[in-house]
C-alpha positions as CSV (number, residue, x, y, z in Angstrom):
1,M,25.5,-4.5,18.0
2,K,28.6,-2.6,19.2
3,P,28.2,1.2,19.2
4,V,30.8,3.2,17.2
5,T,31.5,6.7,16.0
6,L,31.3,7.0,12.3
7,I,33.6,9.7,10.8
8,T,33.6,10.6,7.1
9,G,36.3,12.5,5.4
10,A,38.7,11.1,8.0
11,S,41.8,10.8,5.7
12,A,43.2,14.3,6.4
13,G,42.7,17.7,7.9
14,I,39.8,18.3,10.2
15,G,38.4,14.8,9.7
16,A,41.7,13.2,10.9
17,E,41.8,15.5,13.9
18,L,38.2,14.6,14.8
19,A,39.2,11.0,14.7
20,R,42.1,11.6,17.0
21,V,40.0,13.6,19.5
22,F,37.1,11.1,19.6
23,A,39.6,8.2,20.0
24,K,41.3,10.1,22.8
25,H,38.0,10.3,24.6
26,G,37.4,6.5,24.3
27,H,35.2,6.2,21.3
28,E,35.6,3.2,19.0
29,L,35.7,4.5,15.4
30,V,34.8,3.7,11.9
31,L,36.7,5.9,9.4
32,V,35.4,6.5,6.0
33,A,37.1,8.2,3.0
34,R,38.3,7.4,-0.5
35,R,42.0,7.0,0.3
36,E,42.4,3.7,2.1
37,D,46.1,4.1,2.6
38,R,45.6,7.3,4.6
39,L,42.8,5.7,6.7
40,I,45.0,2.7,7.5
41,A,47.9,4.9,8.6
42,L,45.6,6.9,10.9
43,A,44.1,3.7,12.3
44,D,47.6,2.4,12.9
45,E,48.5,5.7,14.7
46,I,45.4,5.5,16.9
47,A,46.0,1.9,17.8
48,A,49.7,2.6,18.6
49,A,48.5,5.2,21.1
50,G,46.7,2.4,23.0
51,R,43.2,3.0,21.7
52,P,41.0,0.5,19.9
53,R,42.0,0.2,16.3
54,P,39.4,1.9,14.1
55,A,37.6,0.0,11.3
56,V,38.4,1.4,7.9
57,L,35.9,1.8,5.0
58,A,37.4,3.0,1.7
59,I,34.1,4.4,0.1
60,D,33.6,7.3,-2.3
61,L,30.7,9.2,-0.7
62,E,29.8,10.9,-4.0
63,Q,28.5,7.5,-5.2
64,R,24.7,7.1,-4.8
65,D,25.0,3.8,-3.0
66,A,27.6,5.0,-0.5
67,A,25.3,5.2,2.5
68,A,23.8,1.7,1.8
69,R,27.3,0.3,1.5
70,I,28.3,1.8,4.8
71,A,25.2,0.4,6.5
72,A,25.8,-3.0,5.1
73,E,29.5,-3.0,6.2
74,L,28.6,-2.0,9.7
75,S,25.9,-4.6,10.0
76,S,28.2,-7.3,8.7
77,R,30.7,-6.4,11.4
78,G,28.1,-6.2,14.2
79,L,28.5,-2.4,14.5
80,E,26.0,0.4,14.7
81,P,26.6,4.2,15.0
82,A,26.1,5.9,18.3
83,I,27.6,9.1,16.7
84,V,27.8,10.2,13.1
85,V,30.3,12.8,12.1
86,N,29.7,14.2,8.6
87,N,33.0,15.9,7.8
88,A,33.5,14.9,4.1
89,G,33.2,17.8,1.7
90,F,35.1,20.0,-0.8
91,G,34.9,23.4,-2.4
92,L,35.8,24.9,-5.8
93,A,37.0,28.5,-6.3
94,G,35.9,30.4,-9.3
95,A,32.8,31.8,-11.0
96,A,30.1,29.2,-11.1
97,V,29.6,29.6,-14.8
98,A,33.3,29.0,-15.4
99,L,33.7,25.9,-13.3
100,G,32.9,22.4,-14.5
101,R,29.3,21.5,-14.1
102,D,29.9,17.9,-13.2
103,E,32.4,18.8,-10.5
104,Q,30.0,21.3,-9.0
105,L,27.2,18.7,-9.0
106,G,29.6,16.3,-7.4
107,M,30.2,18.9,-4.7
108,I,26.4,19.0,-4.1
109,D,26.3,15.2,-4.0
110,L,29.0,15.1,-1.3
111,N,28.4,18.3,0.7
112,I,24.6,18.0,0.7
113,R,23.1,14.7,-0.4
114,A,25.6,12.3,1.3
115,L,25.5,14.4,4.5
116,T,21.7,14.4,4.5
117,E,21.5,10.6,3.9
118,L,24.0,9.7,6.6
119,S,22.3,12.1,9.1
120,L,19.0,10.3,8.6
121,A,20.1,6.7,8.0
122,F,21.0,5.7,11.6
123,V,18.5,7.7,13.7
124,D,17.2,4.6,15.5
125,S,20.6,3.5,16.6
126,L,21.6,7.0,17.6
127,A,18.5,7.2,19.7
128,R,19.2,3.8,21.4
129,H,22.7,5.0,22.4
130,R,21.5,8.6,23.1
131,G,24.3,9.7,20.8
132,G,24.5,12.5,18.2
133,I,25.3,13.9,14.9
134,L,28.2,16.4,14.2
135,N,27.9,18.0,10.8
136,V,30.8,20.2,9.6
137,A,29.8,23.3,7.8
138,S,31.8,26.6,7.6
139,I,31.4,30.3,8.4
140,A,30.7,30.4,4.7
141,A,27.2,29.1,5.7
142,F,26.4,32.6,7.0
143,L,27.4,34.5,3.9
144,P,26.7,34.8,0.2
145,G,29.7,33.5,-1.8
146,P,30.5,35.0,-5.2
147,G,33.7,33.3,-6.2
148,M,32.7,30.0,-4.5
149,A,28.9,30.2,-5.1
150,V,28.0,26.5,-4.9
151,Y,30.3,25.8,-2.0
152,Y,28.9,28.6,0.1
153,A,25.3,27.6,-0.8
154,S,26.0,24.0,0.2
155,K,27.3,25.0,3.6
156,A,24.2,27.3,4.1
157,Y,22.2,24.1,3.6
158,V,24.2,22.2,6.1
159,L,23.7,24.9,8.7
160,S,20.0,25.2,8.2
161,F,19.4,21.4,8.0
162,S,21.5,20.7,11.1
163,E,19.8,23.4,13.2
164,A,16.4,22.0,12.2
165,L,17.5,18.4,13.1
166,H,18.8,19.7,16.4
167,H,15.2,20.7,17.2
168,E,13.5,17.7,15.7
169,L,15.7,15.0,17.3
170,L,16.0,16.5,20.7
171,A,13.0,14.7,22.1
172,R,14.6,11.4,21.0
173,G,17.8,12.1,23.0
174,I,19.9,12.8,20.0
175,R,22.3,15.7,20.0
176,V,22.8,17.5,16.7
177,T,25.7,20.0,16.4
178,V,26.9,21.9,13.4
179,L,30.6,23.0,13.4
180,C,31.3,26.1,11.4
181,P,35.1,26.8,11.2
182,G,36.7,29.6,9.4
183,P,39.9,29.2,7.4
184,V,41.9,26.0,8.3
185,D,45.3,25.1,6.8
186,T,44.4,21.7,5.2
187,E,44.3,20.0,1.8
188,F,40.9,21.7,1.2
189,Q,42.6,24.9,-0.1
190,A,44.6,23.0,-2.7
191,R,41.7,21.0,-4.0
192,A,39.5,24.2,-4.1
193,G,42.2,26.0,-6.1
194,I,42.7,28.7,-3.4
195,T,46.1,30.2,-2.9
196,A,45.0,32.7,-0.3
197,I,42.0,34.7,0.7
198,A,42.5,38.4,1.7
199,G,42.3,38.8,5.5
200,S,42.0,35.0,6.2
201,Q,45.1,35.1,8.4
202,F,43.1,36.9,11.1
203,L,40.5,34.2,11.2
204,A,42.6,31.0,10.8
205,C,42.4,28.2,13.4
206,S,44.3,25.0,13.5
207,A,42.6,21.7,12.5
208,D,43.1,20.2,16.0
209,R,41.6,23.3,17.7
210,V,38.6,23.1,15.4
211,A,38.2,19.4,16.1
212,A,38.4,19.9,19.8
213,A,35.8,22.6,19.7
214,G,33.5,20.4,17.6
215,Y,33.8,17.5,20.0
216,S,33.2,19.6,23.1
217,G,30.2,21.3,21.5
218,L,28.6,18.0,20.6
219,M,29.1,16.6,24.0
220,R,27.5,19.6,25.5
221,G,24.6,19.5,23.1
222,Q,25.4,22.9,21.5
223,R,23.4,23.7,18.3
224,V,26.1,25.7,16.5
225,V,29.9,25.8,17.2
226,V,32.0,28.6,15.7
227,P,35.7,28.3,16.8
228,G,37.6,31.5,17.2
229,A,36.5,35.0,18.3
230,G,37.1,36.5,14.8
231,N,35.0,33.9,13.1
232,K,32.2,34.4,15.6
233,L,32.3,38.1,14.7
234,V,32.1,37.3,10.9
235,T,28.9,35.2,11.5
236,M,27.3,38.1,13.3
237,L,28.1,40.7,10.6
238,P,25.3,39.7,8.2
239,R,22.8,40.5,10.9
240,I,23.8,44.1,11.1
241,L,25.3,44.9,7.7
242,P,23.5,45.0,4.3
243,R,23.7,41.7,2.5
244,R,24.7,43.5,-0.7
245,F,27.7,44.9,1.2
246,M,28.7,41.5,2.6
247,M,28.4,39.9,-0.9
248,R,30.6,42.6,-2.4
249,E,33.3,42.1,0.3
250,V,33.4,38.4,-0.1
251,A,33.8,38.9,-3.9
252,R,36.6,41.4,-3.3
253,A,38.4,39.0,-0.9
254,Y,38.6,36.3,-3.6
255,K,39.7,38.8,-6.3
256,R,42.5,40.0,-4.1
257,S,43.7,36.5,-3.3
């Protein structure tokens, strides 16, 4: 079985940049997302740069059988993951009671259930190749999130789960890193319904910078990676400021946006 790096949500934004940085460092890739045309274009770009052409799997990770379908596709091609990158996810802005319930449950399916299943599905092959798992969370994971309550809560889960896995899988030679970026100018904002967040310009990082930080952190075996000094500061504030104050400030930022 040939070892590969599996990257979800690879059709745009941070996921596409992660694919580029892993390919640059010699990893053979399997790219997963819903939009096959985007994946094919990215695979063509990587191949044109002289790297092995990534395999493409157009699969909707919100579907309950997604992980099983990915495993079957890999097996049929003689591939197995050495690294799993769980980047797929989305957010929705607005009060939780005002947003569609089905959409919010779909967010939980993608941000939490699919990530958990893919983190656990290939542990044996990850151990064989002494590989790793890179889960993409957010600085939202450190904060309460009125205005994006379910999204913030989902990323808090990703942070907690990934840190625990880091400890549990260390003895098997598997690195687990959770990447927690701040605001990044990608398609995420448009899907979430965000036009702007007050003060976000001071925290913004480019998608390629975030991807490079995530790759470097995983290779070094870091537990948590937070790109950018301003974002690191934000993750520290809940340790020294009252949670009620932080919650109020997050709510105000969305109201001013």
